[in-house]
C-alpha positions as CSV (number, residue, x, y, z in Angstrom):
1,M,117.4,71.0,93.0
2,D,119.4,73.0,90.8
3,R,118.6,72.2,87.9
4,L,115.0,73.5,89.2
5,K,116.7,76.8,90.7
6,Q,118.5,77.2,87.1
7,L,115.1,76.8,85.6
8,K,113.0,79.6,88.1
9,L,110.9,76.8,88.7
10,V,112.2,76.9,92.5
11,D,113.0,80.2,93.7
12,D,113.6,80.7,97.7
13,T,113.4,84.6,97.2
14,K,110.7,85.4,95.3
15,F,108.4,82.7,97.8
16,A,109.7,85.0,100.2
17,R,108.7,88.3,98.9
18,D,104.8,86.7,98.0
19,F,104.6,85.1,101.0
20,V,105.6,88.3,103.8
21,A,103.4,90.7,101.3
22,D,100.8,88.0,101.6
23,R,100.4,88.2,105.1
24,V,100.5,91.6,105.2
25,R,98.0,92.7,102.7
26,I,95.9,89.9,103.1
27,G,96.2,87.8,105.9
28,H,96.7,91.6,108.5
29,K,99.8,89.8,109.9
30,G,103.1,92.1,111.3
31,K,106.4,91.4,109.5
32,R,107.8,89.7,113.1
33,I,105.1,87.0,112.6
34,A,105.3,86.4,108.7
35,R,109.9,86.5,109.6
36,L,108.7,83.6,112.0
37,E,106.8,81.3,109.8
38,L,109.6,81.6,107.0
39,I,111.7,80.5,109.1
40,K,109.4,77.9,110.6
41,L,109.1,76.6,106.6
42,G,113.2,76.3,106.0
43,V,113.5,79.6,104.2
44,S,116.8,81.3,104.5
45,K,117.9,84.3,106.8
46,E,119.3,85.9,103.4
47,D,116.3,85.0,101.5
48,T,114.3,86.1,105.2
49,R,116.0,89.5,105.5
50,Q,116.0,90.6,101.2
51,A,111.3,89.5,102.0
52,I,111.1,91.8,105.6
53,D,112.7,94.4,103.8
54,S,110.4,94.3,100.6
55,A,107.2,94.2,102.5
56,P,104.6,96.1,102.2
57,D,104.0,99.1,105.0
58,E,102.3,97.3,107.4
59,L,99.8,100.8,108.9
60,E,97.4,100.1,105.8
61,A,97.2,96.6,107.6
62,A,97.2,97.4,111.3
63,R,94.6,100.0,110.1
64,E,91.7,97.6,108.5
65,V,92.4,94.6,111.7
66,I,91.1,98.1,113.9
67,S,88.2,98.9,111.7
68,K,87.4,95.3,111.3
69,Y,86.7,94.3,115.0
70,Q,85.9,98.2,116.1
71,S,82.7,97.5,115.8
72,R,82.7,94.7,118.0
73,Y,84.1,96.6,120.9
74,A,82.1,99.4,120.4
75,K,80.2,98.6,123.9
76,L,83.5,99.1,125.6
77,G,84.8,101.8,127.0
78,P,87.8,103.8,125.1
79,A,90.6,102.7,127.5
80,V,89.4,99.2,127.6
81,R,88.5,99.1,123.7
82,R,91.9,100.7,123.1
83,R,93.6,98.0,125.1
84,R,91.7,95.1,123.7
85,L,93.0,96.7,120.5
86,Y,96.7,96.8,120.9
87,A,96.9,93.3,122.4
88,L,95.3,91.6,119.2
89,L,97.4,94.1,117.2
90,S,99.9,92.9,119.2
91,R,99.4,88.9,118.8
92,R,99.4,89.4,114.9
93,G,102.7,90.4,115.1
94,F,102.6,94.5,114.4
95,P,105.6,96.4,116.3
96,Y,104.8,99.2,119.3
97,E,105.2,102.1,116.6
98,V,102.6,100.6,114.2
99,I,100.1,99.7,116.8
100,K,100.5,103.7,118.0
101,Q,100.1,105.1,115.1
102,A,97.2,103.4,113.8
103,L,95.1,103.3,117.0
104,N,95.7,107.3,116.9
105,L,94.0,107.4,113.3
106,S,91.6,105.2,114.4
107,E,90.6,108.1,117.8
108,D,91.3,110.7,114.8
109,D,88.6,109.2,112.5
110,G,86.3,107.5,114.8
């Protein structure tokens, strides 16, 4: 295993960074969920921390989730729609501040 690390064939730090970036950008998940998944995969706490610190901004991912589900919730009242979008983003691991910003921006747009 040490030999593989020397040859850079096994690099937990790079794996963790790429994993978190993919979860946020492509999987539309928050950093919290990505951190839990890394821990579950057995990545060290230090590598996990570095990956989370270097992850892309969650706000854009949260806005993409909102735009994807906006039409599904279009017939609901504004308060119910906001509550459901909040719950959806929360389950995906986005923090309160990001959810609040994303919801406010989506209301300004629409």
